[in-house]
C-alpha positions as CSV (number, residue, x, y, z in Angstrom):
1,X,8.6,-0.3,-20.8
2,X,8.9,-4.0,-20.3
3,X,8.2,-5.7,-16.9
4,X,10.2,-8.6,-15.5
5,X,9.3,-11.2,-12.9
6,X,11.4,-11.2,-9.8
7,X,11.7,-15.0,-10.1
8,X,13.2,-14.8,-13.5
9,X,11.1,-17.5,-15.3
10,X,8.1,-15.6,-16.7
11,X,8.5,-13.7,-20.0
12,X,8.9,-10.0,-20.1
13,X,5.6,-8.2,-20.7
14,X,4.2,-4.7,-21.4
15,X,2.2,-2.8,-18.8
16,X,-1.2,-3.5,-20.3
17,X,-0.5,-7.2,-20.2
18,X,0.3,-7.2,-16.4
19,X,-2.3,-4.6,-15.3
20,X,-5.1,-7.2,-14.7
21,X,-2.9,-9.8,-13.2
22,X,-1.5,-10.4,-9.7
23,X,1.6,-12.6,-9.4
24,X,3.6,-13.6,-12.5
25,X,3.2,-17.1,-13.8
26,X,6.4,-18.2,-12.0
27,X,5.1,-16.8,-8.6
28,X,7.2,-13.7,-8.8
29,X,6.3,-10.0,-8.7
30,X,6.5,-7.8,-11.8
31,X,9.1,-5.0,-11.8
32,X,10.1,-2.5,-14.6
33,X,13.2,-3.5,-16.6
34,X,14.7,-0.1,-15.7
35,X,13.8,2.9,-13.6
36,X,12.9,5.9,-15.8
37,X,14.8,9.2,-15.0
38,X,13.0,12.1,-13.4
39,X,12.8,15.6,-14.9
40,X,12.8,17.6,-11.7
41,X,13.1,21.0,-13.3
42,X,10.0,20.4,-15.6
43,X,8.0,18.6,-12.9
44,X,8.4,21.0,-10.0
45,X,5.6,23.4,-10.9
46,X,3.0,20.8,-12.1
47,X,-0.3,20.3,-10.4
48,X,-0.8,16.8,-8.8
49,X,-2.7,15.3,-11.7
50,X,-0.3,16.6,-14.3
51,X,2.7,15.4,-12.2
52,X,1.0,12.0,-11.9
53,X,0.6,11.8,-15.7
54,X,4.2,12.6,-16.3
55,X,5.5,10.0,-13.9
56,X,2.9,7.3,-14.7
57,X,3.4,7.7,-18.5
58,X,7.0,6.5,-18.0
59,X,5.7,3.2,-16.5
60,X,2.5,2.9,-18.5
61,X,3.7,3.9,-22.0
62,X,1.4,1.5,-23.9
63,X,-1.9,2.6,-22.1
64,X,-4.3,4.6,-24.3
65,X,-6.1,7.6,-22.7
66,X,-3.8,7.6,-19.6
67,X,-4.0,11.4,-19.2
68,X,-7.8,11.3,-19.2
69,X,-7.9,8.4,-16.6
70,X,-5.4,10.2,-14.4
71,X,-7.4,13.4,-14.5
72,X,-10.6,11.5,-13.7
73,X,-8.9,9.8,-10.7
74,X,-7.4,12.8,-8.9
75,X,-10.2,15.4,-8.5
76,X,-11.1,17.9,-5.9
77,X,-14.4,16.0,-5.4
78,X,-12.6,12.8,-4.4
79,X,-9.7,14.3,-2.4
80,X,-11.1,17.6,-1.0
81,X,-8.8,20.0,-2.8
82,X,-6.9,20.3,-6.1
83,X,-3.7,19.9,-4.0
84,X,-4.6,16.2,-3.4
85,X,-1.7,15.7,-1.0
86,X,-1.2,18.9,1.1
87,X,2.0,19.4,3.0
88,X,1.6,20.6,6.6
89,X,4.7,22.2,8.2
90,X,4.9,21.6,11.9
91,X,8.1,23.6,12.3
92,X,10.9,24.5,9.9
93,X,12.3,21.3,8.5
94,X,9.5,19.1,9.9
95,X,6.5,18.3,7.7
96,X,3.6,15.8,7.5
97,X,2.4,14.9,4.0
98,X,-1.4,14.6,4.0
99,X,-2.3,11.4,2.2
100,X,-5.6,10.6,3.8
101,X,-8.1,12.9,2.1
102,X,-9.7,10.4,-0.2
103,X,-13.0,8.5,0.1
104,X,-11.8,6.0,2.8
105,X,-9.6,8.4,4.7
106,X,-6.3,6.4,4.1
107,X,-3.3,6.8,1.8
108,X,-4.4,3.7,-0.2
109,X,-7.0,5.8,-1.9
110,X,-4.3,7.5,-3.9
111,X,-3.5,4.3,-5.8
112,X,-6.9,2.7,-5.7
113,X,-8.9,5.5,-7.3
114,X,-6.6,5.3,-10.3
115,X,-6.6,1.5,-10.3
116,X,-10.3,1.3,-10.4
117,X,-10.4,3.5,-13.5
118,X,-7.6,1.6,-15.1
119,X,-9.3,-1.7,-14.6
120,X,-12.7,-0.5,-15.8
121,X,-11.2,1.0,-19.0
122,X,-9.1,-2.1,-19.8
123,X,-12.0,-4.5,-19.2
124,X,-14.3,-2.5,-21.4
125,X,-11.7,-2.3,-24.2
126,X,-11.1,-6.0,-24.1
127,X,-14.7,-7.1,-23.4
128,X,-13.6,-9.0,-20.3
129,X,-14.6,-9.5,-16.7
130,X,-12.3,-9.7,-13.7
131,X,-12.6,-11.3,-10.3
132,X,-10.3,-9.3,-7.9
133,X,-8.9,-11.3,-5.0
134,X,-7.1,-9.3,-2.3
135,X,-6.0,-9.3,1.3
136,X,-6.1,-6.5,3.7
137,X,-4.8,-5.7,7.2
138,X,-7.1,-2.7,7.4
139,X,-7.0,0.1,4.8
140,X,-6.4,-1.6,1.5
141,X,-9.7,-3.4,1.6
142,X,-11.9,-0.4,2.0
143,X,-9.9,1.7,-0.5
144,X,-10.2,-1.1,-3.1
145,X,-13.9,-1.7,-2.4
146,X,-14.8,1.9,-2.6
147,X,-12.8,2.3,-5.8
148,X,-14.4,-0.8,-7.4
149,X,-17.9,-0.7,-6.1
150,X,-20.4,-0.7,-9.0
151,X,-17.7,-1.0,-11.6
152,X,-18.8,-2.9,-14.7
153,X,-17.4,-6.4,-15.1
154,X,-15.6,-6.5,-11.7
155,X,-16.3,-8.6,-8.7
156,X,-14.2,-8.0,-5.5
157,X,-13.3,-10.7,-3.0
158,X,-11.5,-9.2,-0.1
159,X,-9.9,-11.3,2.7
160,X,-9.4,-9.7,6.1
161,X,-8.2,-11.1,9.5
162,X,-11.3,-11.8,11.5
163,X,-11.5,-9.5,14.5
164,X,-8.1,-7.9,13.9
165,X,-9.1,-4.6,12.4
166,X,-10.5,-1.5,14.1
167,X,-14.3,-1.2,14.4
168,X,-14.2,1.7,11.9
169,X,-12.1,-0.3,9.4
170,X,-14.5,-3.3,9.6
171,X,-17.6,-1.1,9.2
172,X,-16.1,0.7,6.2
173,X,-15.8,-2.6,4.4
174,X,-18.6,-4.8,5.8
175,X,-21.3,-2.1,5.5
176,X,-21.0,-1.9,1.7
177,X,-24.1,-3.5,0.2
178,X,-23.0,-3.4,-3.5
179,X,-23.6,-6.8,-5.1
180,X,-20.1,-6.9,-6.6
181,X,-18.4,-6.6,-3.2
182,X,-17.7,-9.8,-1.2
183,X,-16.0,-9.6,2.2
184,X,-14.4,-12.8,3.6
185,X,-13.3,-12.6,7.3
186,X,-10.5,-15.2,7.7
187,X,-9.9,-17.0,10.9
188,X,-6.3,-16.0,11.3
189,X,-3.9,-13.0,10.8
190,X,-3.1,-10.9,7.8
191,X,-0.2,-13.2,6.8
192,X,-2.7,-16.0,6.5
193,X,-4.9,-13.9,4.2
194,X,-1.9,-13.0,2.1
195,X,-0.8,-16.6,1.9
196,X,-4.2,-17.7,0.7
197,X,-4.3,-15.1,-2.0
198,X,-0.9,-16.3,-3.2
199,X,-2.0,-19.9,-3.2
200,X,-5.0,-19.2,-5.3
201,X,-2.9,-17.2,-7.7
202,X,-0.5,-20.1,-7.9
203,X,-3.2,-22.4,-9.3
204,X,-2.8,-21.3,-12.9
205,X,-5.8,-23.2,-14.2
206,X,-8.1,-21.7,-11.6
207,X,-6.7,-18.2,-12.1
208,X,-7.2,-18.4,-15.9
209,X,-10.7,-19.9,-15.7
210,X,-12.0,-17.4,-13.2
211,X,-10.0,-14.4,-14.4
212,X,-8.3,-13.6,-11.1
213,X,-6.8,-10.2,-10.7
214,X,-5.1,-8.3,-7.8
215,X,-5.4,-4.9,-6.1
216,X,-2.9,-5.5,-3.4
217,X,0.5,-3.8,-3.8
218,X,1.7,-6.9,-5.7
219,X,0.0,-5.1,-8.6
220,X,2.7,-2.8,-10.0
221,X,0.1,0.0,-10.8
222,X,-0.3,0.5,-7.1
223,X,3.4,1.1,-6.6
224,X,3.7,3.4,-9.5
225,X,0.8,5.5,-8.3
226,X,2.4,5.9,-4.9
227,X,5.7,7.1,-6.4
228,X,3.9,10.3,-7.4
229,X,3.4,11.7,-3.9
230,X,7.0,11.4,-3.0
231,X,7.8,13.8,-5.8
232,X,4.9,16.1,-4.8
233,X,6.0,16.1,-1.2
234,X,9.6,16.9,-2.1
235,X,8.6,19.8,-4.4
236,X,6.3,21.3,-1.6
237,X,9.1,21.1,1.0
238,X,12.1,22.4,-1.0
239,X,13.0,25.3,-3.2
240,X,15.8,23.8,-5.3
241,X,16.2,20.5,-7.1
242,X,19.5,19.8,-5.4
243,X,18.2,19.9,-1.8
244,X,18.0,16.6,-0.1
245,X,15.1,15.4,2.2
246,X,14.3,12.3,4.2
247,X,11.0,10.5,4.4
248,X,9.7,8.7,7.5
249,X,7.3,5.9,6.4
250,X,5.3,3.6,8.6
251,X,5.7,0.2,6.9
252,X,4.1,-3.2,7.1
253,X,4.0,-4.8,3.7
254,X,6.9,-2.6,2.3
255,X,4.8,-1.2,-0.5
256,X,4.7,2.4,0.6
257,X,8.4,2.7,1.3
258,X,9.3,0.7,-1.7
259,X,7.6,3.4,-3.8
260,X,9.9,5.9,-2.2
261,X,12.9,3.7,-3.1
262,X,11.6,3.7,-6.7
263,X,11.4,7.5,-6.6
264,X,15.0,7.7,-5.4
265,X,16.1,5.3,-8.1
266,X,14.4,7.7,-10.6
267,X,16.6,10.5,-9.3
268,X,14.6,12.2,-6.5
269,X,17.2,13.6,-4.0
270,X,16.2,11.5,-1.0
271,X,18.8,11.4,1.7
272,X,17.2,8.6,3.7
273,X,14.1,6.5,3.7
274,X,13.3,6.0,7.4
275,X,11.2,2.8,7.9
276,X,9.0,2.6,11.0
277,X,7.9,-0.8,12.2
278,X,5.5,-1.5,15.1
279,X,5.9,-4.4,17.4
280,X,6.0,-6.7,14.3
281,X,9.6,-5.6,13.6
282,X,10.8,-8.0,10.9
283,X,11.7,-5.1,8.5
284,X,13.3,-3.0,11.2
285,X,15.5,-6.0,12.1
286,X,16.5,-6.4,8.5
287,X,17.6,-2.8,8.1
288,X,19.5,-2.9,11.4
289,X,21.2,-6.3,10.9
290,X,20.8,-7.5,7.3
291,X,18.8,-10.5,8.6
292,X,15.3,-11.0,7.3
293,X,13.7,-13.5,9.7
294,X,10.1,-14.3,9.6
295,X,8.0,-14.7,12.7
296,X,5.4,-17.6,13.0
297,X,2.6,-15.1,13.4
298,X,2.0,-11.3,13.6
299,X,1.2,-9.8,17.0
300,X,-2.0,-7.8,17.3
301,X,-1.2,-4.1,18.0
302,X,-2.8,-0.7,18.1
303,X,-1.4,0.1,14.6
304,X,-3.2,-2.9,13.1
305,X,-2.6,-2.1,9.4
306,X,1.1,-2.9,10.0
307,X,0.4,-6.2,11.8
308,X,2.4,-8.1,9.1
309,X,5.3,-10.5,9.5
310,X,5.9,-11.3,5.8
311,X,6.2,-8.2,3.6
312,X,5.2,-9.0,0.0
313,X,7.0,-6.1,-1.6
314,X,10.2,-6.8,0.1
315,X,10.8,-9.3,-2.7
316,X,11.0,-6.5,-5.2
317,X,13.7,-4.8,-3.2
318,X,15.6,-8.0,-2.6
319,X,15.6,-8.6,-6.4
320,X,17.7,-5.4,-6.8
321,X,19.9,-6.4,-3.9
322,X,20.7,-9.7,-5.7
323,X,21.6,-7.9,-8.9
324,X,18.3,-8.6,-10.5
325,X,19.1,-12.3,-10.6
326,X,15.7,-14.0,-10.6
327,X,17.1,-17.5,-10.1
328,X,19.1,-16.4,-7.1
329,X,16.1,-14.8,-5.6
330,X,13.9,-17.9,-6.2
331,X,16.4,-20.1,-4.4
332,X,16.4,-17.9,-1.3
333,X,12.6,-17.5,-1.3
334,X,11.7,-21.2,-1.3
335,X,11.9,-21.2,2.5
336,X,9.9,-18.1,2.8
337,X,7.2,-19.4,0.5
338,X,6.8,-22.4,2.9
339,X,6.7,-20.1,5.9
340,X,10.1,-21.2,7.2
341,X,12.0,-18.7,9.3
342,X,14.8,-18.3,6.7
343,X,17.7,-15.9,7.2
344,X,18.3,-14.4,3.8
345,X,21.5,-12.6,5.0
346,X,21.1,-9.8,2.4
347,X,23.0,-6.5,2.7
348,X,20.7,-3.5,2.7
349,X,21.6,-0.7,0.3
350,X,22.6,2.6,1.8
351,X,20.0,5.3,2.2
352,X,17.7,3.4,4.6
353,X,17.3,3.8,8.3
354,X,14.7,2.1,10.6
355,X,13.3,1.9,14.0
356,X,10.5,0.4,16.1
357,X,7.5,1.8,17.9
358,X,5.4,0.3,20.6
359,X,1.9,1.0,21.9
360,X,3.4,3.2,24.7
361,X,5.5,5.0,22.0
362,X,2.6,5.8,19.8
363,X,0.4,7.0,22.7
364,X,3.2,9.3,23.8
365,X,3.8,10.6,20.2
366,X,0.1,11.3,19.6
367,X,0.0,13.3,22.9
368,X,3.2,15.2,22.1
369,X,2.2,16.1,18.5
370,X,-1.2,17.3,19.7
371,X,0.2,19.3,22.6
372,X,3.0,20.9,20.6
373,X,1.3,21.4,17.2
374,X,-2.4,21.1,17.8
375,X,-2.6,18.2,15.4
376,X,-4.1,14.8,16.0
377,X,-2.5,12.0,14.1
378,X,-3.4,8.3,13.8
379,X,-1.4,5.5,15.4
380,X,0.4,4.4,12.2
381,X,1.4,8.0,11.4
382,X,2.6,8.3,15.1
383,X,4.9,5.3,14.5
384,X,6.4,7.1,11.6
385,X,6.8,10.4,13.4
386,X,8.4,8.7,16.5
387,X,11.0,6.8,14.4
388,X,11.5,9.7,12.0
389,X,12.4,12.1,14.9
390,X,14.8,9.5,16.3
391,X,16.6,9.2,13.0
392,X,16.3,12.9,12.0
393,X,19.5,14.6,10.8
394,X,20.3,18.2,11.4
395,X,19.8,20.4,8.3
396,X,17.9,17.7,6.4
397,X,14.1,18.3,6.1
398,X,12.0,15.4,7.3
399,X,8.7,14.6,5.7
400,X,6.6,12.2,7.6
401,X,4.0,10.3,5.6
402,X,0.4,10.4,7.0
403,X,-1.3,7.0,6.5
404,X,-4.9,7.5,7.7
405,X,-7.1,9.9,9.6
406,X,-7.4,9.4,13.3
407,X,-11.1,8.8,13.1
408,X,-10.4,5.3,11.9
409,X,-8.7,4.4,15.3
410,X,-10.9,6.0,17.9
411,X,-10.0,3.6,20.7
412,X,-6.3,4.5,20.6
413,X,-7.0,8.2,20.2
414,X,-9.3,8.1,23.2
415,X,-6.6,6.3,25.2
416,X,-4.0,8.9,24.2
417,X,-6.0,12.1,24.4
418,X,-9.1,11.3,26.5
419,X,-11.6,12.1,23.8
420,X,-12.8,10.7,20.5
421,X,-11.2,12.0,17.3
422,X,-13.3,14.2,15.0
423,X,-15.1,12.5,12.2
424,X,-15.5,13.8,8.7
425,X,-19.0,14.4,7.5
426,X,-20.8,11.3,6.4
427,X,-19.0,8.9,8.8
428,X,-20.8,9.8,12.0
429,X,-22.8,6.5,12.4
430,X,-20.7,4.2,10.3
431,X,-20.5,1.4,12.8
432,X,-24.3,1.3,13.2
433,X,-24.9,0.4,9.5
434,X,-25.8,-3.2,8.6
435,X,-22.8,-5.3,7.9
436,X,-22.4,-8.1,5.3
437,X,-19.5,-10.6,5.4
438,X,-18.7,-14.3,5.6
439,X,-16.4,-15.9,8.1
440,X,-14.2,-18.6,6.5
441,X,-11.1,-20.7,7.4
442,X,-7.7,-19.7,6.2
443,X,-8.0,-22.1,3.3
444,X,-7.5,-21.6,-0.4
445,X,-10.0,-24.2,-1.3
446,X,-12.7,-22.4,0.7
447,X,-11.9,-19.1,-1.1
448,X,-12.1,-20.9,-4.5
449,X,-15.5,-22.3,-3.6
450,X,-16.8,-18.8,-2.8
451,X,-15.4,-17.3,-6.1
452,X,-16.7,-20.2,-8.1
453,X,-20.2,-19.9,-6.5
454,X,-20.4,-16.1,-7.2
455,X,-19.3,-16.5,-10.8
456,X,-21.8,-19.3,-11.4
457,X,-24.6,-17.1,-10.2
458,X,-23.5,-14.4,-12.6
459,X,-23.9,-16.7,-15.6
């Protein structure tokens, strides 16, 4: 399998050559040259880790020991059960796919646990070190840091919007004392963090000198790992390989739902991918109107992991919309790269639906799901359930993707239900732990100074 850049200028490369990188040399994102075809009949009865190997081996066909790494990543010890992503049926035809049973209680663990093992193996094989630079709006940071903490040859520099995450999310990241973890709280919003990461990656000389890598979903391995649970959820909710289902997906950076798009392109019988936005509704507007208009900044909401106005992975989808013409995409993206509110006027492909959820909506959904089904869901999952039910079609099973456990968003759960959410064992006094982080300006030069300083001390 070869990988192409969405901007069309970088050379095609094999998976092992893009694994440790972020953006391609031309500023684009890597995508596979083709989508491999699913074998639904053979895959239906497989356990999660075996299903993951079958799917990932199609994307990572030059990676030695992939089966061993996959089996080491998806364990009962890490995810609470061998099922890894259990499906809960609320009523006939309505399901929630449990994706938040990993070490940091969020769906990001499903990709990060694998990515940590892939990175460590590749670095050991090549005798290299890696400085991971990432941006998080909430859950990516902690999932990456827990997956990479203590890994040989890896330093992690994670940018997060100062004061914009929940107290639980901040504590998960900032309480880590591992010497290879470096938290940088940026004065700004997530989009500022993401822009800084891209600016650092665009400095080719710095990127090569300091061996900069990525754990955000701009790294293709993240997307590939997330494709797996769409298949697992489908098999758990259906009895035949011809039955169609729809997925409701809370989406901020377009990575989670893009993985569903890839699954459908592989042949998974997905009727519709239902995208749920919060008040930052750039993506909802696109799927309703065909207009992708950026906002100057993202609003702070009670589903903070989706407080994003510029979705990185949307570029991968747009690449397909433009017939995989990298030059055409690069021309349209120039304005977006300079933060201009450019109207791309693309035409969405069929098979998507979307909607918007507000603070009042998610409170009402949390209350309704708890009252009717006895289940407490987090604010982002509530956005997905709310929009999913609005767009639900009769006779088509609806699978709502869980994004995190409610313990991570106690303030909103308390407002909705009048009580604190239950906390898993080991997280009872998380916010009381000492925290270690550095507040910086939203400036690429400042981040470069931090990275250079840490590397110098390692020498």
